[in-house]
C-alpha positions in Angstrom: 5.0 -14.7 6.8 5.0 -10.9 5.0 2.2 -8.5 6.4 0.0 -6.9 3.7 -2.3 -4.7 3.8 -5.9 -4.4 2.9 -5.0 -3.3 -0.7 -1.8 -5.3 -0.6 -3.6 -8.4 -0.4 -6.5 -6.9 -3.2 -4.0 -6.4 -5.4 -1.6 -9.7 -5.3 -5.2 -11.6 -5.4 -5.5 -9.4 -8.6 -2.9 -10.2 -10.2 -3.5 -14.3 -9.0 -6.8 -14.1 -11.1 -4.8 -12.1 -14.1 -2.2 -15.3 -13.8 0.7 -12.8 -13.2 2.2 -15.6 -11.5 5.3 -16.2 -13.9 7.6 -14.0 -15.9 5.8 -15.1 -19.1 2.6 -14.0 -18.1 3.3 -10.9 -16.4 1.4 -7.5 -16.7 1.5 -4.0 -16.4 0.2 -1.4 -13.8 -2.5 -0.5 -15.7 -4.0 -4.4 -16.3 -3.8 -4.6 -12.4 -5.4 -1.7 -11.4 -8.4 -2.9 -13.8 -8.5 -6.0 -11.8 -8.1 -4.5 -8.8 -10.8 -1.8 -9.0 -8.5 0.7 -8.1 -7.1 4.2 -9.5 -3.7 3.6 -11.5 -1.5 6.0 -9.3 -2.9 4.4 -6.2 -2.1 0.8 -7.3 1.2 1.8 -8.9 2.2 2.9 -5.4 1.1 -0.4 -3.9 2.5 -2.3 -6.5 5.8 0.0 -5.8 5.4 -1.4 -1.9 5.1 -5.3 -2.8 8.3 -5.2 -4.9 9.7 -3.2 -2.0 8.8 -6.2 -0.1 9.5 -9.1 -2.6 6.1 -9.9 -2.7 5.9 -8.7 -6.6 9.2 -9.1 -9.0 9.4 -6.2 -11.5 10.7 -7.2 -15.5 11.5 -4.1 -17.6 10.4 -3.7 -20.8 10.6 -1.1 -23.6 7.2 0.7 -23.1 5.7 -0.4 -19.9 7.3 -2.5 -16.7 6.0 -6.0 -16.1 4.8 -7.3 -12.9 4.6 -10.7 -11.1 3.7 -12.3 -8.3 6.9 -14.2 -6.9 5.8 -18.1 -6.4 6.4 -18.5 -2.6 3.9 -16.2 -2.1 1.2 -18.0 -3.7 1.0 -20.4 -0.9 
């Protein structure tokens, strides 16, 4: 199991509550930060760490990238 910090856990839980668990349900950092009640810059850094840990997947879009929790992390 991947070790997550408290802030990383908070962001993953926020993403789950937003239903960002499939590519179709992807959310941008603004939405994630608002739900996790974190500053946007901090949330962006945490999301990037989660991408590096392969907990979250990033999908490029025209304006802002979308993110969702990778399926095996939902258990």
